[in-house]
Structure formats: C-alpha cells, structure tokens
Residue, then its C-alpha position, 0 to 999 in steps of 0.5 A: m701109194s699114188p699122190q693122190k691117195v697120199a694127198f686124200r689123207v694127209g688133207l683128211s689129217l688136216m681136217a680132223m686137226s683142225f677140229l682138234v683145235y678147238l679144244s684149246y678154247s676151254f683153257i684159254p680162260f684159264l691162261p695166267l695172262s691179260g684179257p686182250i692176250k686171250v683174245g688174240i690167242a683165240i683169235g689165232a687158234s680160230t685162224i689155225s683151225w679154219g687154216l687147217f680145214g682149208l688147206g685139208m679140203l683142197l688136198a682132199g677134195k669134194e670126196g674127203y669132205a664127204y667121208l669126213k662129214k659121213w664119220v663125224k655124223a656116225i661119231w654125234q649119232g653114237i654119243f647122242l643116242k648112248t646119252n638118251g638112252r637109245q639104241g640105234 
C-alpha cells in the first residue's frame, strides 16, 4: 500500500474518531466530580476531538474531507428519512 493511501486511511480514521469523542459529553454530567472538574474534562474532550479532526484533515487532505462529508451526509439523511417514515 502506498504511503499516500495509508495517510488517507489514517486521516479518515482520525476524523471519524473525533466524532466519537462527542459521546463522552453525555456521561460527563454523571461523573462524581465537582463542577469545575467536569468543565475541565469537557474542554479537554473538545480539544482532543478538534485535534484529532485537524490531524486527520492534514493526513487525508481535501479528498478525505469530501469523502467523510459525503459519508456523514448519507448516514444523517438515512436516519432522518427513517424517523419521518419516508423512503429515499
């Protein structure tokens, strides 16, 4: 596999993982910690998420971003159409 293809795949993986960090936000309020610590954890999670996305963008380039955008849009439309009882 060429280095460009490896960078593309790693970049896409990093961008996809950046979205998974958002799942942690739903658990933060339930942690047995003080408010300021929870805020710090949320800020840290956001920083990690944006860092992963930025690094992924650097590795995957414009093509990777366009691919991910198309993929997310297809998933979002699939969920929206199913919840509204429509078929595409």
